C-alpha positions in Angstrom: -27.9 77.5 9.7 -25.2 77.9 12.1 -26.7 81.5 12.6 -29.9 80.2 13.2 -28.9 77.4 15.7 -26.9 80.1 17.5 -29.8 82.4 17.8 -32.1 79.6 19.2 -29.6 78.9 21.7 -29.3 82.3 22.9 -33.1 82.5 22.8 -33.1 79.5 25.2 -30.7 81.1 27.6 -32.8 84.2 27.7 -35.8 82.3 28.5 -34.2 80.4 31.2 -32.7 83.6 32.8 -36.1 85.2 32.7 -37.7 82.1 34.7 -35.0 82.5 37.4 -35.3 86.1 37.8 -37.7 89.3 37.8 -39.2 89.3 41.6 -40.8 85.8 41.2 -39.5 82.5 42.1 -38.7 80.4 39.0 -40.0 76.9 38.5 -36.6 75.5 39.0 -36.4 77.6 42.3 -39.7 76.7 43.8 -38.7 73.6 45.1 -35.8 74.9 47.2 -38.3 77.3 49.1 -40.4 75.4 52.0 -43.9 76.1 52.7 -45.2 77.5 55.9 -47.8 76.4 58.4 -48.4 79.3 60.5 -50.6 78.3 63.6 -52.0 80.7 66.2 -53.8 79.7 69.4 -55.7 82.4 71.3 -55.2 82.8 75.1 -52.9 79.6 75.7 -50.6 79.7 78.7 -47.7 77.6 79.2 -49.7 74.8 81.3 -48.5 72.1 78.8 -47.3 68.6 79.2 -44.2 68.9 77.4 -43.2 71.4 80.1 -44.5 69.5 82.9 -45.9 73.0 84.4 -49.1 71.5 85.4 -49.7 67.7 86.1 -53.1 67.5 84.9 -52.4 69.1 81.4 -52.9 66.5 78.9 -51.4 67.9 75.6 -50.1 64.7 73.4 -50.0 66.6 70.0 -48.4 69.6 71.4 -45.8 67.3 72.9 -45.3 65.5 69.5 -44.7 68.8 68.0 -42.1 69.9 70.5 -40.5 66.4 69.7 -40.0 67.4 65.8 -38.7 70.7 66.7 -37.6 73.5 69.0 -40.0 74.9 71.9 -39.4 78.1 73.8 -40.5 77.9 77.3 -39.9 81.7 78.0 -41.4 83.3 75.0 -43.2 86.6 75.5 -45.9 88.7 73.8 -45.3 92.3 73.2 -48.6 93.2 74.3 -51.0 91.3 76.9 -54.0 91.9 74.9 -55.0 90.4 71.4 -55.2 93.3 69.0 -51.9 95.0 70.0 -50.0 91.8 70.4 -51.1 90.6 67.0 -50.5 93.6 65.5 -46.9 93.9 66.7 -46.3 90.2 65.3 -47.6 90.8 61.9 -46.1 94.0 61.4 -42.8 93.2 63.0 -42.9 96.5 65.0 -43.2 97.1 68.9 -46.4 98.9 70.3 -44.1 101.5 71.3 -43.1 102.2 67.9 -46.8 102.2 66.4 -48.6 103.5 69.1 -51.1 100.3 68.7 -51.5 99.9 72.4 -55.2 98.9 72.3 -57.6 97.2 69.8 -57.6 98.1 66.4 -59.5 97.2 63.3 -57.4 95.1 60.9 -57.8 97.3 58.3 -56.8 100.3 60.1 -53.2 98.9 61.3 -52.2 100.5 58.1 -53.6 103.9 57.8 -52.1 107.5 58.5 -49.8 106.0 61.2 -46.4 107.0 59.8 -44.8 103.7 61.2 -47.2 101.3 59.6 -48.6 103.2 56.6 -46.2 101.5 54.2 -45.3 98.4 56.3 -45.3 94.8 54.6 -47.1 92.5 56.8 -45.9 89.1 57.5 -48.2 87.2 55.0 -47.8 89.9 52.5 -43.9 89.6 52.7 -44.2 85.8 51.4 -46.6 86.6 49.0 -44.2 89.5 47.4 -41.6 86.6 47.3 -43.6 84.3 45.3 -45.6 82.4 47.8 -49.2 81.6 47.5 -50.8 82.9 50.9 -54.1 81.3 52.4 -55.7 81.7 55.8 -58.6 81.2 58.1 -59.6 82.0 61.7 -58.1 84.4 63.9 -54.6 85.4 62.6 -54.9 89.3 63.4 -57.2 90.7 65.8 -60.2 89.8 63.7 -58.9 87.7 60.9 -56.8 89.7 58.4 -56.7 93.0 56.6 -58.5 93.0 53.1 -55.9 91.8 50.4 -53.2 90.5 52.8 -54.2 87.0 51.9 -54.4 85.6 48.3 -57.2 83.1 49.6 -59.1 83.8 52.8 -61.5 81.4 54.7 -62.6 84.1 56.9 -63.5 83.7 60.5 -66.6 82.9 62.4 -67.7 85.9 64.2 -67.3 85.8 68.2 -66.2 82.9 70.1 -69.1 80.6 70.0 -70.9 78.6 69.6 -73.1 79.8 72.7 -75.8 78.2 75.0 -79.2 80.1 75.1 -78.2 81.3 78.7 -74.9 81.6 80.4 -73.9 78.8 82.3 -72.1 80.5 85.4 -70.9 83.9 84.9 -73.0 86.9 84.2 -70.1 88.7 82.1 -70.6 92.2 84.2 -69.5 90.9 87.8 -69.3 94.4 89.8 -68.4 96.3 86.6 -70.7 99.4 85.5 -72.9 97.9 83.0 -73.4 101.1 81.3 -70.0 102.0 80.6 -67.6 99.2 80.4 -69.5 96.2 78.8 -69.5 92.6 79.3 -67.1 90.1 79.0 -67.4 86.8 77.1 -66.0 85.0 80.5 -67.9 81.9 81.3 -67.3 78.1 81.8 -69.0 74.8 81.3 -69.7 71.8 78.8 -71.2 73.0 75.4 -71.8 72.4 72.5 -72.5 68.3 72.2 -69.8 67.6 69.6 -66.5 68.9 68.1 -67.9 69.3 64.7 -70.1 72.1 66.0 -67.0 74.1 66.9 -65.5 76.8 64.5 -62.0 75.6 64.9 -63.0 72.0 63.9 -64.3 73.4 60.5 -61.0 75.6 60.1 -59.0 72.4 60.2 -61.3 70.9 57.7 -60.6 74.0 55.4 -57.0 73.8 55.8 -56.9 69.9 55.2 -58.8 70.2 52.0 -56.1 72.7 50.7 -53.4 70.5 51.8 -54.6 67.9 49.1 -54.2 70.4 46.4 -51.2 70.8 44.3 -49.6 74.2 43.9 -47.1 75.4 41.6 -45.4 77.4 44.1 -44.6 77.5 47.7 -47.6 78.2 50.3 -48.0 80.1 53.4 -51.0 78.8 55.2 -52.2 80.4 58.4 -54.6 79.2 60.9 -55.9 81.0 63.9 -57.8 78.9 66.5 -60.3 80.7 68.8 -60.0 78.6 71.7 -58.6 78.7 74.6 -60.4 82.3 74.4 -63.3 82.6 76.9 -66.0 81.5 76.9 -64.4 78.3 78.2 -66.9 76.1 76.3 -66.0 72.7 74.7 -67.9 69.2 74.6 -68.2 67.4 77.8 -65.8 64.6 76.7 -62.8 67.0 77.1 -64.1 68.0 80.6 -64.1 64.3 81.5 -60.3 64.1 80.7 -59.8 66.4 83.7 -61.8 65.2 86.7 -62.3 67.9 89.2 -60.7 65.8 92.3 -57.3 66.0 90.3 -57.3 69.8 89.5 -54.9 71.9 91.3 -55.6 75.5 91.7 -52.8 78.1 90.7 -50.2 79.9 93.1 -52.1 82.7 95.0 -51.7 84.8 98.1 -54.5 87.3 99.2 -51.9 90.0 100.3 -49.8 89.4 97.0 -50.5 92.9 95.5 -49.8 94.8 98.8 -46.3 95.7 97.6 -46.8 96.9 94.1 -47.5 100.6 93.0 -50.7 101.9 93.0 -50.9 102.3 88.9 -50.5 98.3 89.1 -53.9 98.0 90.9 -55.3 100.4 88.5 -54.2 98.6 85.5 -55.5 95.2 87.2 -58.9 96.6 88.1 -61.3 94.2 86.0 -64.3 93.9 87.9 -66.2 92.2 85.0 -63.9 89.4 85.6 -64.1 86.7 88.3 -61.8 87.6 91.1 -59.7 84.8 92.9 -61.6 85.7 96.2 -64.8 85.2 94.5 -63.7 82.0 93.0 -62.6 80.6 96.3 -65.7 81.6 98.3 -68.0 80.2 95.5 -66.0 77.1 95.0 -65.7 77.6 91.3 -61.9 77.9 91.0 -61.2 74.3 90.4 -64.2 74.3 87.7 -62.7 77.3 85.8 -59.1 75.5 85.5 -61.0 72.4 84.5 -62.7 74.2 82.0 -59.4 76.1 80.6 -57.7 72.3 80.5 -60.6 71.0 78.7 -60.2 73.8 76.3 -56.5 73.1 75.9 -57.1 69.3 75.2 -59.6 70.1 72.6 -57.3 72.6 70.7 -54.6 70.2 71.2 -56.8 67.4 69.4 -57.4 69.8 66.6 -53.8 70.6 66.3 -53.3 66.9 66.0 -55.8 66.8 63.1 -54.1 69.7 61.4 -50.3 68.0 61.7 -51.8 64.6 60.7 -53.3 66.4 57.5 -50.0 68.0 56.7 -48.1 64.4 57.2 -50.3 62.8 55.1 -49.8 65.4 52.2 -47.0 65.7 49.7 -45.7 68.8 51.6 -44.7 66.9 54.9 -41.0 67.1 54.2 -40.7 70.4 53.1 -42.9 72.6 55.5 -42.0 75.0 58.2 -44.1 74.9 61.1 -44.7 77.8 63.7 -47.1 77.7 66.7 -47.7 80.4 69.0 -50.1 82.2 71.3 -50.8 86.0 71.5 -50.2 86.1 75.0 -50.5 84.1 78.5 -53.6 83.8 80.8 -53.9 84.1 84.4 -56.4 81.7 86.2 -56.3 83.2 89.6 -52.8 84.2 89.9 -52.7 88.0 91.0 -56.2 88.1 92.1 -58.3 87.4 88.7 -58.7 85.4 85.8 -57.7 87.2 82.5 -54.4 88.2 80.5 -54.3 92.1 80.9 -51.0 92.6 83.0 -47.3 92.7 82.7 -46.7 89.9 85.1 -45.4 86.5 83.7 -48.4 84.7 84.1 -49.8 87.2 81.4 -47.1 87.6 79.2 -45.6 84.2 79.0 -46.9 82.1 76.0 -45.9 78.9 74.0 -43.7 79.1 70.9 -42.7 76.4 68.8 -40.9 76.0 65.4 -40.3 72.8 63.4 -37.9 72.7 60.1 -35.8 70.5 58.2 -32.6 72.4 59.6 -33.5 72.8 63.1 -32.9 70.2 66.1 -35.6 68.1 67.3 -37.1 67.5 70.8 -35.2 70.7 72.1 -36.3 73.0 74.5 -34.9 76.6 75.3 -35.3 78.4 78.4 -34.0 81.6 77.0 -36.3 84.5 77.2 -37.4 85.6 73.7 -39.9 87.6 71.9 -43.1 86.7 69.5 -41.7 89.8 67.6 -38.9 87.6 66.5 -41.4 85.0 64.6 -41.6 87.2 61.6 -37.5 87.6 60.9 -37.1 83.8 62.1 -39.4 82.6 59.4 -37.8 84.5 56.8 -34.4 82.9 57.4 -35.8 79.3 57.8 -37.4 80.0 54.4 -34.1 81.5 53.0 -35.9 84.6 52.0 -34.4 88.4 52.2 -34.4 90.0 56.0 -36.9 92.5 56.2 -35.0 95.6 57.3 -38.3 97.1 59.1 -38.3 94.2 61.3 -37.6 95.2 65.1 -37.4 91.4 66.3 -34.2 89.1 65.7 -34.1 85.9 64.0 -34.1 83.1 66.5 -32.5 80.6 64.0 -29.0 81.1 65.4 -30.0 80.3 69.0 -31.9 77.3 67.8 -28.9 76.1 66.1 -26.5 77.0 69.0 -24.6 79.8 67.2 -25.3 82.7 69.5 -25.8 81.1 72.9 -23.7 83.7 74.6 -25.7 86.7 73.3 -27.8 88.5 75.9 -31.7 88.0 75.2 -34.5 89.9 76.8 -38.2 89.9 76.0 -40.1 93.3 76.3 -43.8 93.7 76.6 -45.7 96.8 76.6 -49.1 97.6 78.1 -50.7 101.0 77.4 -48.2 104.0 76.8 -45.0 104.1 78.6 -45.7 100.9 80.7 -43.1 98.3 80.0 -41.6 95.1 81.5 -38.2 93.5 80.7 -37.9 89.6 81.2 -34.3 88.4 81.4 -33.1 85.2 82.2 -33.0 85.7 86.1 -35.3 88.9 86.6 -38.5 90.5 85.5 -38.5 94.4 85.9 -41.6 96.4 85.4 -41.7 100.2 85.0 -45.1 102.2 84.9 -45.8 105.5 83.2 -45.5 107.3 86.6 -42.0 105.9 87.6 -43.8 103.0 89.6 -41.6 99.9 89.6 -41.6 96.0 90.3 -38.6 93.8 90.4 -38.9 90.0 90.7 -35.7 87.6 91.2 -37.0 84.3 89.3 -34.2 82.3 90.7 -36.2 82.2 94.0 -39.6 83.8 93.4 -41.0 82.4 90.1 -44.6 83.4 91.3 -43.5 87.0 91.5 -45.0 87.4 95.2 -42.1 89.6 96.4 -41.5 93.1 94.7 -37.7 93.7 95.3 -37.6 97.3 93.3 -36.8 99.0 96.7 -34.1 96.3 97.6 -30.6 97.9 97.2 -29.2 94.7 96.6 -30.9 94.5 93.1 -30.1 98.1 92.1 -27.5 97.2 89.7 -29.5 94.5 88.1 -32.4 97.1 87.8 -30.2 99.5 86.0 -29.0 97.1 83.7 -32.7 96.0 82.7 -33.5 99.6 82.3 -31.2 99.9 79.4 -33.5 97.7 77.2 -36.7 100.0 77.8 -37.9 101.2 74.7 -36.7 104.5 73.6 -39.4 105.5 71.3 -42.7 105.7 73.1 -45.1 107.1 70.5 -48.5 108.4 71.3 -51.6 106.4 70.9 -52.6 105.4 67.2 -55.9 107.3 66.8 -57.5 104.1 65.5 -56.3 102.4 68.5 -58.2 102.1 71.7 -59.2 100.0 74.6 -62.5 101.4 76.2 -63.1 98.2 78.0 -61.1 99.5 81.3 -61.2 102.9 82.6 -57.2 103.1 83.0 -56.8 102.9 79.3 -59.3 105.4 78.5 -57.6 107.9 80.8 -53.9 106.8 79.7 -55.0 107.6 76.0 -56.8 111.0 76.7 -53.9 112.1 79.0 -51.0 111.1 76.9 -52.2 111.6 73.3 -55.0 114.0 73.4 -57.7 111.5 72.9 -61.3 112.3 73.4 -62.1 108.5 73.5 -64.6 108.1 76.3 -65.8 105.0 78.2 -68.7 103.3 75.9 -70.7 100.7 76.3 -69.0 97.6 74.4 -70.8 94.9 73.0 -68.9 91.5 73.1 -65.7 90.6 74.7 -62.4 92.1 75.4 -60.0 90.6 73.4 
């Protein structure tokens, strides 16, 4: 009898141990791991109420999110273009490491590329560590690679809904229509109701899943399509931003006279409205009004999303991260686009909220979107992934490493990089051309100081942060929307990509 009791006792211990080990989180462990709400907003710049960067911005829900956690005012993308920016964030690798400098099919990120062929993408890492992974909308460039999410809501194709005819901009501008395609850029009030917007339906999808019960922690991703062009949202969001209250962005007609010729090649975007055209046509305030209307609309949907979380049983045990894939220029440097290594194109919002983080804290230290992957792992108590090239921001948010030097690096095409520090921005192009701006006195980056001997030591210091590895273009990555990048890939990587007519928008 005693032997029988002893055997049962041993079996009980073995069963308990099996539940706690074996690569999956046991039932008793599950409650210790927080859920993740992963929010991506397309093309959102830092014209947010919480930063008081623009007096006409109305973002009450983003302001509330900042109040419940930490916001980084000087966060920067790793590429000022949707495809490579999102691939970098989701793989944890720099574009200069992967060669993903342009657009890439989600399912081709992990192909024959030696840097990515066996990489564990961010949602997968959570899935491998016992999380139920779900997502809807634009998370990667399109939606997500096959198999990366256990439960997918997909993504509505394109950036609609669209009116029968364009409202203002024809999408071609002065570009070669046969070679370089058509941008989705346009602006105006459309459609009639929020319920017709894909983002509204995405929030509904997430809200419905937040009602469900799960026997393990979840990773929930939602990718909003707005503020991406076309700048269409219902009229009520335009009404929040009267035209007579609109202020245009800082601009000088001669601003680009002191930049290297290669910078002008990269900035050659004839399919986009130019700032001079916007001034002459009177459309500049209307474009900004439309952009602000889209921000207010997305802010509303984010509010619905956070309300759904707060009304669920997961409100007190969920880490929130909100980010955008790059900034967006609204007339700065001569055009309306991202597509540049200047601050207005690389700077984008980044928010974290978690039980162990301070509330209402704004950090002005420059950081990278590349840090989202390792930061989430630390916030959730998961092992660090040794392949991550970014660093966790948890110590910075908790004031544990404030004396460390932080910089943010952005890459646009092979061998074109910028390094942003607390005080300066340094740009080095593939041909050796340079730009240098002192943000203490010139936040708009009007005066290129690269030839000023007073800044030579500062330039040399920032040069040390330039990527040492600059691999050739991934064969599956390209950007045929703009002539410079077709030539850059062909010259540096032996590609036979040629300018072809592109259907749809540059992402």
